[in-house]
C-alpha angles and dihedrals in degrees: 000000000000130000116208132182122186126188088341119185116197137187147098117298107307094345108098116206096180141356142188090041117164128173144144135209126189139159128305095019142105118213120188120204105208128193146115124277114286092023091119101259094131095046088049092052093049087050092052089050092053093242089119124040111241114244094213144347131043131301121178145162105224101317097334121101106235091221088068095050126094121243087249095054093047089049089053087056104036129036122196131219113190129208090252139345131207111189117223090222134030107270130177113238097250087055088056097050090045087063085074089068091061090095090056102041107028131258099277103031121110117246111257126221087265092053091056092047089055092047091048092048091049089057091047094052090057092047095249104104090125091065095062095105096038127110106262095211090054095058127105119260093255091047090052092050092054089050091054089050087051090051090054087050090053089055089066093216121158096221127048125198116200121189107208094314095186099042096112101033133105121243098267093047090045091059093046093052093045089051092055090048093053089056093049099073097036120151109287095015091111085217126120119198125196118187136176126223141160089210115090090191086068093055091047093047089052094044087222134165106263131218105192113209130193133170090345099312136094111244103177142004133193148078110341093242090055100041101041100070123152090251094049094046090049091052093050098047103032095234132090110269139171139195119228135177120240126221088263094056098256119137113228132182115236135169110275093219119043109244124241090244092056090052091054094060 
């Protein structure tokens, strides 16, 4: 399964948020949509998911225009992991993951034994099988995010869209979730993942293909190591930045000029 957008224009009604947006996502790859807050990342994702109509351009799954597809067919092809999720009712974790089976069994159908097995295996794949009977609302932020990823896995969609999946997490949970994301699109998985972030270090850590977005437009595309140069990062975020290599060999993004706050410590 391959998702492709060409010269896409996005927005709400007559209000254009972005234009001339082109991207592709296929199996066995991680694509990182990088850009500052307000650049149009979430609006773009809502359009890719068919939740918002495109204002111009082409958007297709394989050779099928997404506008011609039913919500169920789109859900069978693309799973969605939001930034955060607050359930309206108290659900157990396994029940939340089973919601990912809706596209496969119908809105009002009861999950079968096979559906429960798939949901349980999704939890196990993320190392959280022990949470199955827990109250989802009482989990930590990192645990809830892993449950949402498990729900996406249970959906058995070949493509996964993640909207800033670590935005509200502490440092430890952020690392845990990134590690799980890296494993989702491993070679031979047949799965493609596109996630948005405003943190260039995440794109570097994932060694992802990067789509750099600014003010509603794509300004660069390519491997993270090639795209995330000091000049381009400074252009995206409007402050002088540099990329340095740590003793372990990792590349990280840092302020090019030491802040006055840092000099006071």
